[in-house]
Backbone bond lengths (Angstrom), bond angles and torsions (degrees), N, CA, C in turn:
res aa  C-N    CA-C-N  psi(-1)  N-CA   C-N-CA  omega(-1)  CA-C   N-CA-C  phi
1 M - - - 1.458 - - 1.519 109.71 -
2 K 1.294 115.61 145.72 1.458 119.76 176.08 1.517 109.35 -76.41
3 K 1.327 114.93 155.97 1.464 120.22 179.98 1.517 111.81 -59.09
4 T 1.320 117.21 -39.33 1.465 120.32 -178.22 1.519 111.19 -62.16
5 A 1.349 116.28 -38.72 1.462 119.95 178.70 1.522 110.42 -67.16
6 V 1.331 116.66 -39.90 1.468 120.40 178.21 1.515 109.89 -61.93
7 Y 1.321 116.96 -46.24 1.472 120.59 179.40 1.527 111.45 -60.80
8 K 1.338 115.55 -39.95 1.467 119.90 179.60 1.526 110.45 -63.04
9 W 1.352 117.92 -44.14 1.460 121.25 -179.97 1.527 111.50 -68.64
10 V 1.330 117.19 -38.17 1.472 120.13 177.11 1.526 109.43 -60.68
11 K 1.322 115.69 -43.36 1.469 119.98 179.13 1.534 110.44 -62.21
12 R 1.322 117.28 -44.57 1.464 120.71 -179.30 1.530 111.64 -61.26
13 F 1.333 116.87 -43.50 1.467 120.10 -179.48 1.519 111.60 -71.16
14 S 1.323 117.13 -32.76 1.468 118.97 177.75 1.528 111.12 -71.33
15 E 1.332 116.91 -21.68 1.465 121.81 176.76 1.527 111.91 -86.51
16 G 1.350 117.04 1.08 1.455 119.19 175.04 1.514 116.06 112.14
17 R 1.283 118.15 -0.12 1.470 120.23 179.09 1.522 109.74 -66.51
18 E 1.343 116.74 140.63 1.456 120.39 -179.43 1.530 112.65 -119.28
19 S 1.305 118.31 -20.28 1.458 122.10 -176.87 1.523 110.83 -91.11
20 V 1.340 115.95 140.15 1.464 119.77 176.58 1.527 112.07 -94.27
21 N 1.322 117.80 -6.79 1.464 121.72 179.40 1.516 110.42 -76.59
22 D 1.345 115.61 145.85 1.458 120.58 177.09 1.522 109.90 -69.12
23 E 1.311 115.18 148.49 1.461 120.06 175.60 1.521 108.55 -82.78
24 E 1.314 116.59 163.59 1.455 120.98 176.40 1.518 109.16 -57.63
25 S 1.316 116.19 134.34 1.458 118.79 178.99 1.522 109.64 -81.00
26 S 1.310 114.46 147.90 1.459 119.18 -179.10 1.519 111.22 -90.43
27 G 1.322 116.08 -1.97 1.458 120.07 -178.56 1.506 112.87 -71.93
28 R 1.279 114.26 166.48 1.446 122.38 179.82 1.530 109.23 -72.50
29 P 1.309 119.42 137.19 1.465 120.47 178.51 1.529 110.97 -68.92
30 A 1.297 115.91 152.23 1.459 120.24 178.81 1.522 109.53 -67.89
31 T 1.308 116.06 126.73 1.462 120.11 -177.30 1.518 112.04 -124.44
32 S 1.332 117.72 9.16 1.457 120.71 -177.23 1.516 112.86 -72.30
33 K 1.322 117.54 -28.90 1.464 120.75 -176.25 1.526 109.54 -90.45
34 T 1.322 114.90 72.31 1.454 121.64 -179.73 1.526 109.56 -104.06
35 E 1.316 116.43 164.82 1.464 120.79 176.92 1.525 110.73 -59.71
36 E 1.326 116.08 -36.52 1.466 120.51 179.45 1.529 110.99 -63.63
37 N 1.348 116.95 -45.42 1.461 120.43 179.65 1.521 111.38 -68.83
38 I 1.315 117.59 -35.46 1.466 120.88 176.83 1.527 109.45 -62.70
39 A 1.327 116.76 -42.22 1.469 120.82 178.45 1.526 111.04 -64.73
40 K 1.340 117.40 -39.78 1.467 121.19 178.61 1.519 110.74 -63.11
41 V 1.334 116.06 -46.24 1.465 120.24 179.98 1.525 109.93 -62.82
42 R 1.328 117.42 -42.67 1.473 121.82 178.55 1.533 110.24 -58.25
43 Q 1.314 117.02 -45.22 1.462 121.18 -179.17 1.524 111.42 -65.46
44 I 1.321 117.26 -42.92 1.466 121.34 179.61 1.527 110.49 -61.87
45 V 1.322 116.90 -42.49 1.463 121.26 -178.37 1.524 110.66 -70.15
46 R 1.318 118.26 -34.39 1.472 120.85 177.60 1.522 111.24 -62.42
47 V 1.332 115.73 -36.73 1.459 120.21 -178.99 1.526 110.89 -72.88
48 N 1.346 116.87 -42.27 1.463 120.63 -177.10 1.522 109.67 -147.58
49 R 1.319 117.16 108.02 1.464 121.74 -178.81 1.518 113.06 -80.99
50 R 1.314 118.51 -4.35 1.459 121.12 -178.00 1.523 113.49 -94.35
51 L 1.297 117.90 4.94 1.457 120.59 -179.83 1.524 110.90 -71.61
52 T 1.313 115.26 151.48 1.458 120.16 176.56 1.519 109.57 -85.08
53 V 1.316 115.38 161.32 1.467 120.56 176.67 1.522 109.22 -59.69
54 R 1.322 116.35 -38.55 1.478 120.67 179.93 1.520 111.37 -61.06
55 S 1.341 117.39 -45.64 1.464 119.08 -177.82 1.534 111.48 -68.65
56 I 1.328 116.77 -35.78 1.470 119.62 176.09 1.526 109.64 -64.55
57 A 1.329 116.49 -43.79 1.471 120.87 179.57 1.520 111.08 -59.92
58 E 1.334 116.89 -39.72 1.467 120.24 178.76 1.522 111.36 -66.86
59 Q 1.333 117.01 -38.79 1.463 120.34 -179.25 1.525 112.01 -67.98
60 V 1.336 116.65 -38.86 1.462 120.65 -177.14 1.533 110.87 -89.17
61 N 1.335 115.82 -15.75 1.464 122.92 179.97 1.534 111.86 66.45
62 I 1.352 115.37 46.24 1.461 121.88 172.80 1.523 107.45 -133.45
63 D 1.325 117.33 167.88 1.462 119.55 -175.81 1.526 111.13 -74.28
64 R 1.336 115.01 158.25 1.464 121.44 -175.24 1.526 112.90 -63.50
65 E 1.324 117.56 -37.93 1.465 120.16 -179.00 1.525 110.84 -63.19
66 T 1.320 117.08 -38.30 1.463 120.61 177.71 1.526 110.34 -65.66
67 V 1.337 116.96 -41.42 1.463 120.59 177.39 1.519 109.77 -62.26
68 R 1.328 117.20 -42.97 1.463 121.06 179.39 1.525 110.73 -60.76
69 K 1.338 116.31 -42.87 1.459 119.92 178.80 1.531 111.58 -65.95
70 I 1.311 117.24 -40.10 1.470 120.96 177.87 1.525 109.53 -61.07
71 L 1.324 116.50 -45.90 1.459 120.44 -178.55 1.523 111.77 -63.67
72 T 1.324 117.31 -44.19 1.462 120.02 -174.37 1.522 112.92 -84.71
73 E 1.324 118.09 -43.40 1.457 121.19 -174.19 1.527 113.29 -87.34
74 D 1.314 117.09 -42.83 1.467 120.03 -174.60 1.528 112.97 -90.92
75 L 1.327 117.06 -37.27 1.456 120.43 -177.24 1.526 112.27 -102.16
76 D 1.326 117.15 2.12 1.466 122.99 178.68 1.524 112.79 49.13
77 M 1.310 116.56 47.02 1.456 121.71 178.77 1.515 109.16 -108.96
78 R 1.336 114.92 158.81 1.448 119.89 174.55 1.512 108.45 -140.72
79 K 1.324 115.24 158.86 1.449 120.87 -178.28 1.518 108.91 -84.39
80 V 1.307 115.94 130.97 1.452 121.55 175.54 1.522 106.64 -118.15
81 C 1.309 115.58 118.55 1.464 120.14 -177.08 1.526 110.25 -79.75
82 A 1.305 114.75 137.28 1.458 120.24 175.69 1.527 108.68 -79.48
83 K 1.292 114.88 158.80 1.462 120.17 177.36 1.520 108.30 -64.98
84 L 1.300 116.50 129.71 1.451 120.52 179.49 1.511 110.11 -87.32
85 V 1.318 115.85 134.75 1.457 120.61 177.34 1.525 107.78 -127.08
86 P 1.320 116.88 153.38 1.467 118.86 178.55 1.522 110.70 -62.29
87 K 1.310 115.50 145.17 1.455 119.81 -179.50 1.532 110.09 -69.03
88 D 1.331 116.94 -43.71 1.456 122.29 179.75 1.527 108.79 -115.80
89 F 1.314 116.44 119.43 1.451 120.77 178.14 1.521 109.93 -83.04
90 T 1.322 116.08 150.04 1.457 119.54 168.55 1.518 106.96 -75.16
91 E 1.313 117.45 167.52 1.467 120.19 -179.62 1.528 110.90 -60.37
92 K 1.327 117.68 -40.06 1.469 121.68 -179.99 1.535 110.45 -66.17
93 Q 1.328 117.57 -41.92 1.466 121.27 178.28 1.527 110.30 -64.55
94 N 1.324 116.81 -39.25 1.459 121.34 -179.05 1.530 110.40 -64.94
95 Q 1.333 117.70 -43.51 1.455 121.08 177.62 1.529 111.61 -63.44
96 R 1.328 116.77 -43.39 1.451 121.12 179.17 1.520 110.82 -62.30
97 R 1.336 116.57 -39.68 1.462 121.46 -179.55 1.532 109.75 -66.19
98 V 1.313 118.12 -42.71 1.452 121.91 -177.93 1.521 110.62 -66.73
99 F 1.328 116.97 -43.00 1.468 119.48 -175.51 1.511 113.65 -79.44
100 S 1.329 117.78 -18.82 1.466 119.30 -179.70 1.529 112.19 -79.47
101 H 1.317 117.72 -14.16 1.474 119.81 -178.33 1.476 108.46 -101.83
């Protein structure tokens, strides 16, 4: 816990609070993970599976964490990393690459 959170809880208990459970938040509930947004993400991924979570989030206009959750939890997808290769080959690497194929 951060020091500020500890100080806040100490203050609350010194003012008479007895419960350690959080109170209901007054904030707006998360509404980004809707059936409509799940369908949009599904359609975008069907068209191009190489898109990043960031680009999908920008297209659907929701945050990246929600897109990640939709992909993993709702669409049962996972990220598979491609083999990384150097951007610029040395001359020896280039010859080896050409002759190995």
